[in-house]
N, C-alpha and C positions, 0 to 999 in steps of 0.2 A: 832096638826093639827085643824084647823077650820072647821066650818060646811062646808058642801059641800064639804070637802076633799081638801081645798086648803089650801097652805102654809100660814104661817104668813109675816107679811112684814120684819120681821127681819130675817127670814129665808131664805126669797128671798135675802134680801141684803147680806148675807153671801154667798149664792151660787154664786153671782155675783164677789165677791172679790176673791174667788177662780178661778174663770175663769180667772179673770185679770192676777192673779199670774202666773197662768199656762201658759197663753199665753206670758207673759214676759219673764218666764222660757225657754220657746220654742223660743222664739226671741233670747235671751241671748245664748241659746245652739246652734242657728242656724249661730249666729253671731262668737260665739268663733270657730265652725267646721270652717266657711267662713275663719276666720283669719288664724286658724291651716293650713287649705289647702292653704290660700297665701302664709303663711310663708314658709309651706312646699315646694311650688313651686319655691317661692323665692330662698330658700335653694338649692333646686335641680337644680336652673339655675345657682347660685353661683358653685354649686358643679361641673355642667355639664363645666361651663365656666373655672372653676379653672383647671379642669382636662384638658380640651382643652389648656389652656395655659400650663399646666405643661407638658402633655404628647405629643399633638399634635403641639404646637406652641413652646414648652420649648426651643429647640435649635436655633430657630430663635430669641427669644427674648435674649437668654444668648449671641448669637451672637452679638445682638444690643447693649447689655450693653456693652460687650467687647469692640466694636467699639467706644462708646463713651467716654470709660475710659482709653483705651490703646493706646498706641503710640511706635513706635521705634526708639529707640537710636543709632545711628551711630557709629559704632567701626571702626575708622580709622586702615588702612593699614599700616605696617612699610615700608617704602620704602627702596629699594635696595640699596646696596652699589656700588660706584664706587673704580675700584681697579687697580693698576698700573700692568704691566705684569710680575712684581715678587710677586703680591698678597698683595702690601703694600697699606693700605687705604687712598683713595684719597677724597672720602666724605662719609658719613656714618649717620645714622639715630641717632635722638638724641630728647629725651622727655625734653619739658621744660613747666614751669607752671606758670599760673597766681595766685597770692595769694589776698585772700578776707578777710576780717574783718568783723563778724557779731557782731556790736558793743552792741547788746542787750544779747549775750551769754558770752562777757567776762568776766573774773574773776579777771582782773586786770582795771585800770584806762585807759581809750583810749590813752592817750597822753603818757603812760608806754608802751603799746602794740605798738603804731607807734615806738617808740625809739628802742625797742627792735628787731622790724623788721628791722629798720635801721640801726641795728649794724651788719645784716648779709647781707641784699641787698640794693641797693640806692631806697630811697624813694622820690619822688619829691614834691616840695613844694605845688603844686596845690592838691595833693593827701591827703596831712596832713591836708589842710583846708577842703576837702571835708569828710573828716573820722570825723574832730572835730565838723563839724555841721551836720553829719548824725543824722534823727530823728530815725532809723532803720534799720533793713535790711543789706544786704552785700554791702561793700565798695570794691571796687578795692584799694590794697595798692602796689602793685608792679607785673611787668611783666618779662617775661624771666628769670626765676629763675630756676636754675639746679636741678635735683634729689637730689644731696649732700644737698643745701641749703634748699631744703623742708623738709629733715627730721630735720634738725637743727631747722627750724621754727616751726615745729610740737612739737618737744620735748620742745622746749623753752617756748612757750606761751600756747600749749595745746587747752582747750575748747575756741571756737569762731573763730577760723581760720580754712579756707578753701582753696582747691586748685583746679584748672582747669587745666588738662593736655592739651597740644597739641603737634602735633609731629614738629620737628624742624630738621635741618641738621647740622651737624659738618663737617667742614675740617681740620683733625688735621695736614694737611702738608699745608703750605703757597703757595706752587709751583703750578703753572698750574690753577690757579682760572680763567684767562680768557677763556681758553679751557672748564674747567668743568662747569662754569657759577654759577648758584644760583636758590634757589626754591623760587617761590612766596608765598604769604601770605595763598592762599588757599592750598599749600602743593603740588602743581603742578610745573613741571619745567618750570623756568623762562626764563631762559638765557643758551648758550653755549649746552654743551652735556647733563646737566639736562633737557634740554626742548627737545631736539633731540632723546633723549633716554628714554623720559619719558614713553612712552608704556610697556617699560620693567621694569622700575624700578619703577613705580606706584603703582603696588598689586592692589588687589581688596579688598574693604571696607568690612565690615562685620556688623551685626546689632543684636541690643539685644531688647526682647520685655519688655515694662515697661507699667506701669498702673498710673493712676493719681486718687488719691485722692480727697476728697471735697474741698479740699485747692489749688487743682492743682499742689500738688506736686508729683514729679514722683519717683516711687520705681520699683523694679524688682521682680515680683511676683514669688514665689515657684514654680520650674518647668516652668518658662517662656520660650519660644522660644530663642535661641541665634542661629545666623550663623556667626561662625568664621571670622574674615578677612584673606585673604591670602597676605603674604608678597611679596613685589615687588622682581624681581630677581637682581642677581647682575651681573654687567658688568665690565669685565677685559679689559681694555685698553692696547693699543700697547705702551703707554708710559711708560719710565723708569723714576721713580720719582726722581732718583739721577741725571740722565742727565738732568732732567728738571730744577732741582734745578741749576745746573751747568751753563746750558745754561742762565736762567734767572739772574744770579749773574753776568756773563760775560757780558751779553747784557747791563745791569745796570752799570756796571764799564766803559764799551767803551763809554755809552753815556753821563757820567759824566765827563769821560776824553776829549771826542771831542767836546763836547756840541751839538752833534747831536740832532736833532728833533724827532727822532724816529728811529727803526730800526727792524730787525729779526734775529734771529739765527734757523736755520733747522737743526736736525739732523734726519737721517733716514737709515734704511736698504737698500741697493741696490738691495740685492736679492730678497726680500719679499715686498718691499715699504711700510714697515710698519713705522709709524712716532715715533721715538725715544723721541724726544722734539722738542717743537714749541713754542718758546718766542718771541712776539711781544710787542711792546711799542712805543707808541706815547704820546707826549708831549700835544699834542691839540686835541686828538682824544676820542671816546666814550670809557667809560671804558669798555665795553663789546665787543669792536671791535678787531678782531684779522687781523691786516695787512697783515701777511704773508698770509693770504687767500684771503682777500677781497680787497687789494690795488696795482693793478698792476703798475708796472713801467717800463720804459726803461732799460734793463739791460746792455747796454754798450757792454765792450769788452768780457765780459763773455758769451757773444753768439757766440764770435769767433770759439771756437772749434766744434760747429755745423755746419758751415760754411766748414770746414776742413773734418768733417766726409761725408758730402755731395759729397765734391770734390773728396775724395779718394774711395766712393762707385761708382762714376760714372767713375773712372779709369781716372781723368783729370789732376791729380797732381801727382809729385813723391815728397816725403819729402824732400829730398836731392837737390831738384831743385832750382837753383839760379834764384830769381826775382829780377828786378830793382825796388826799392823802393823811388826812384825819389828824395833822399836826404830828404825824410821826408814831401813833400808836391806835393799834385797832385790835378789839377783844373779838375772837372767835371762840363761842363757847367758854372753856375755861381757860382758854390761852390767849395770851396778848403777845402780838406781833409789834415789835418796835422798829424804829429806824434810829442810826447815829445821829443824824440831823432831822429836826423837825420841819415840815414844810406842809403849809395850808392846800395848796394844789402843785398839781405837776402834770406837764403834758406827757402823754405816754411815752414819747423819745426820752424825756428827761427823767421817767422813771426808771427807766435801764441806765442810763448815763450817770444818774447821783444815787443808783442801786437803792432804791426804796422798796422794802420789804412790803410794808403797807400797800403802797402801789401795785406790786407784783401780786399779792396775794388777794386784794380786789380784783384784778384783771382775770385771775385763775376762774374765777366763778362765773365767767361768761363761757368757759369750755365744760362740757361734760367730761366725767371722768375717763370715759371709754377714748374719747377724743384726744385728750390730754394724754394720756397713756399711749395711744397710739402713735403720736409725734415722736415721743420720746424713744419709743421702740424702734422708730423707724430711722432715727438719729444714731441708733446703734446702741443705746443702753439696754441693760440687763440680758446681753449675748455675748457671745465672745466675738473677738473681731474678724477671726479666721486668719490670722497671722499665719498660721500653719508652723510654726516652729517656738518653741520655748512653752513654759508654763504659764499660762494666763488666766485671770479669774473673768468669769461674765460679769461681775458685779452683782447688783440686786435692784430689781424693779418689780416689786409686787401688781399682780392681777389688778384692775380697779375694784373687781368684785370685793376684794378683801380691802379695799380703802374704808377710812372712816371720814367723818365730815370735815376735818381736819387737814386730810392727806392733799387735795387740791392745793392748798394754800403752800403747804409742806413742800410739795414737789416744786412749786413756783419757785421757792427760794432755796432750793438744793437741799431739802432734808429728805428723810424716809425714802431717801434713793443713793445708792453707792455706785460709783462708776472709776475704772481705773484711769491712770494718766492718758493712755493711749487711747481709750474708748474718748475721753474728752477731747482730747487733740484732733482725732479723726472727725468728731463731730462738728467742732470748728472749722475743719477743712471743707466740710459740706457747706457750710457758710461762705466758706472764701472762695470756692470754686464756682458757684454758681446752682448749689441745691443738690450735688450728687455724693451720696456717702461711697466713698473709695472703700477697698479692702488694701489692709495695710501690707507692706513688702519690706521684708529685710534682705532678700536674696534676689540678685538682677540677673546672673547668668552662671552657668554652669560650662567649664572648658575643660577640653581633655588635655592629657601631658604635652600635646603639641600646639595646644592653643587655640584649637578648632572649636567652634560653638556647638555645644552638645544641647542647652536647653536655656531659652529664655524666657523670664516670667515678666509677662507684659501687664501695665495696669489694668485692674479688674474693678468696674462699678459695681458696687452692690444695688443700689436702687436710687432713683431720684425720690428726694425726700420733699423739698420745696421748690417753687418756681425760680426761674432767675431771676424775676422782679423782685420776689419777696426776700431773697438771698442779698440783693443788691440795697433792698431798704434796710435789712438788719445791718449789714455792712457798714452803711451811713450812721447807724446809730452807735454801731460800736467804735467807730471813729471818733464821734463826740467824746465817748467815754475816755480816749485816752486825750483828746486835744484840750477839754473843760471839765471833765467829769472826776471820777474816782481813780483813772489809770493816767494821770498828769505824768508821774514820774517814769513812766513807758514811755514818753513820748521824745521824738528826736528831730533834731532842728531840718527842716525842710524835707522832712520823711514821714510820710502820712502812715503812721502805724494804728490799727485797729484792734481792739480788746476789751477784755472783761475782767475785773479783779475778783475776788472771792475771799470772805474769811467767814470760817465754819467753824462752830464749837466742836471739842475732840470729845469723843465719847471714849470711856474707860470702863470696862466691864459693864456695858449695857445702860450706863448713866454719864450724861454731860459734866466732866469734870470742870471744876469752877476754874476760871483763870487759864484755860489751856484752850488753844487753837489752832487753826490749819489756814496758812496764809496761801494763795493762789493768784495767778494771773493767767490767762489765756487769749492770745492775741494772734494777729497775721499781719504779714507787710508785703508790700505796700498795699494800702487800703484799697485802691483802685483797681490793682491787679495783682493780686495777692502770690507771691511764690515762695514763701516759706511760712508754717506755722509755729508756733512758739508757745509752750506750757512750761511754767514754774510752779512748782510746788513746793512748801517749806513746812514740816512737820514739827508742831509744839515748838514754836521759836520763845526764847526767854527774854529777860530783860525790858519787859513791858510795852516792846513794839510789834504787834502782831498782826494789823491790817495787811490784807494783800496789797493795797496800793502804795503801802509804806516800806515792804519788804520784798515782796516778790515782782513787784512792777519793776523796781530799779535793776533787780537781777536780771529780768528780761531784757531790760535796754542794754544793761553792758555785756548781755550775749549776743543781741542783733549787732551792737557796734563792733564787737571783737571779730565777730562773722564778716562783716563788710570789709573789714582791716586786713583779714588774714590772704595770704596768698593761696590761690588755687581751689577756692571754696566753690560750692554750687551758684552762690548769688553773685551778680555782677552787679555791684554798686551803681553805675551809671544806667544801666538798663532797668534796674530797680526803681531808681529815682525817676525815670524818665517820665513817667505817667504819674506820679503823684500830685496832688493838689498843692500848690504853693503854701508854705507854712511860716508865718511871722517868726522872725527870731528875736527873741526878747534881749534886747542889750546886749553888750560886748563888742568886740571891733569886729565881729561879723554882721551887723547890722548894717542893713543897706546894701547888702551884696547882691550883684545881678541875679536874674532869674536865670535858671540852667545850671547855676552852680551846684555843686554837690558839697554840703558841709556835713563833716563827720563830728558828732559830739563828742567830747571826752570827759572822763571822770578826772582825768589830772593826775593818775595812777599807775605805777608799773604793774607787772605781773602779779607781783606778792604784796600789792595794796601800798606801797611806800613809792615814792617819786624815784624814778631811776635814771634819772637825767642828770648832767653836771651844774650843780647850784654855783655860779661862779662868783658870788655876791652875798649870798647868804639871806637874799631879799626875796628868794623865790624866781631868780633869774637865771634862763638856761641860756646855753650855746648852742646854735643851730647847728646840725649835723649836715654834709652835703649829702645831697639825696638825687642827685642826677643818675639817670640810669636803673634807678629802681621802679617796679610797678606802683601803681596807685596804692594799693592796698598795704605792700611793704612799707612804704613810705608813710603812711598814714599810722600804720602800727606804731613805726618808731617814734613819729612826732607824738601820737597817744601817750606813749611811755614816759615822754618829757613833760606830760600835763599840757599839751597844746591841741588847738583845734586846727583843724585843715580845710582848707578849701581847694576843690578840685577843677581846674578849667582846661584840661589839657585833654590828650587822647594817648594812650599807648603807656609809654614809660614816660617816667619823669624828665625834662627836659631843661627846666629852671624852677626858681623857686623865689618868694618874696616873704621877708627879707632874706638876704644873702647869706650862703653859709659861713659859719663864725660871727654871725651876728648874735647879739644877747636881746632876748625877749622875756619878758613876764610870763609867767605860767597863766595859763587861760588865753593867752593872745592866740591870734590866727596866722597859719602860714599859708599862703596862697603857693598852689602849684601847678606848672604847667607842662 
């Protein structure tokens, strides 16, 4: 201490340094506290925000993340089947594959991989080039690969091959393709019944949840949502696959033999209106057009039975009444109506059985145009049949107010009116079943994927057109047509067939073309208890033979014979013949066979029109096969193919035959089956 009690300079400087240090320490502590508080506040803010994100907004953000990376993969539904009336598959689902090669993953050389694929399925040249030049990734190598081929390729190549499945369609039976149609590339029905029945067949697609990783590769997460696809329904048609095959084969054979430009064969059940077979072919038409539904034509003399039905219903004729038919030539105004064969007089029934145009024209004068029009309309002409599927034409039937003085006669012989083959077959069905016009049907049932019945389409009467008595009278006249009239070539031994032939001139650009005709036959069997209606139409046949009785009637006979000989078809031959009136068999080894025997006539040719039996001598002699254990139809079919006739005297399967197996028999001979 200095004098006067004052510190020294050194001491004063020491005190000042301590103060500065203390102040600095306080400042640092303040800063530390401030930083700590700031960090704490920031941490609290992060914690609060993190809690907010995790707790309060967690679900929303998780949903956003899923939405950004999640997608739905479509699971296609299996398309339903189309079946015939006996459950035989006409259209069924089929899985096909596209094949890709991942060139960077292959364990073998690209060229070797391509050749390996080509040994199983075809590989187009442009795809070979594309794979050879590919820098990486997947390259398409083949399409339309079956499941069996897929397995073979997977086993052969292994790593580096990938498959992408797609739904396809398989048609195991070739018949009925125009009716059945096809499926488009999108898996939906494109044409025919595939399109019209798409609502029932298509099913309900499913979906599966997938996630996308950082490279946009999709994968199914564990526990991801899957909504299974619902398969389509099965549709059961009224068609019989075997009858459809027979109709198509016989139509093709008739077109080839006659040179016709097209035609139809229709088979239906007159009791229910169910279409059993519908074959249509046009050499110049669209592949998916069904002329039996869409192409109306002037039916010619096949319309005469409806004139007779109208006259009988109005009590204006007697079947045995004699009519002057003017020696086959009648002038009405400026028009001359003529017959192929001239007669002085004919009974009413013979006017139909001999197909006299003059007689029909004279009889039509007994009906007023309004009454004649009403009966034609009631038989279904001029209006659509209400089939409900596929495109069909209503035909043409003008109102009577627009008829001329020639129109009644024209309508009586099948002109100035047009009808489709289905309309005409249904109208004959009304005569066959006792006078009731039935609504046609192509679909019998709809069944769910488990086989349970969803909907059944029952037979639907449209209206009663004529009485049962009138229908029976017309049936009797139509049987005379086949027995000894213009339709004799449609007759069958001991099998009563009824029907009517027709030969109409063919109109081209609004005028009848010289030398061009349309031949047809419409009938039913057996005549006393009809179970099947058959219509055959051949358009513009070549070669000089064009009458319906000469070419359409034999085709109808061949179709009926094949139907009776086929296995598992609608018509039971013994049931069909049981009520038929006895028919005399003219000549041949079958003459004098006992009552009750069923005789199947035969053309003596195989399926391709040539004998397919074994000719052991070159003289038309065939060796008989052993037929024991076969059904009546199967045995008859084999013998028909050998050119032989068949007499059936048994029940159930064949247990014996005469002559014995191995015997030699001339073509045209008869084999007795028991």
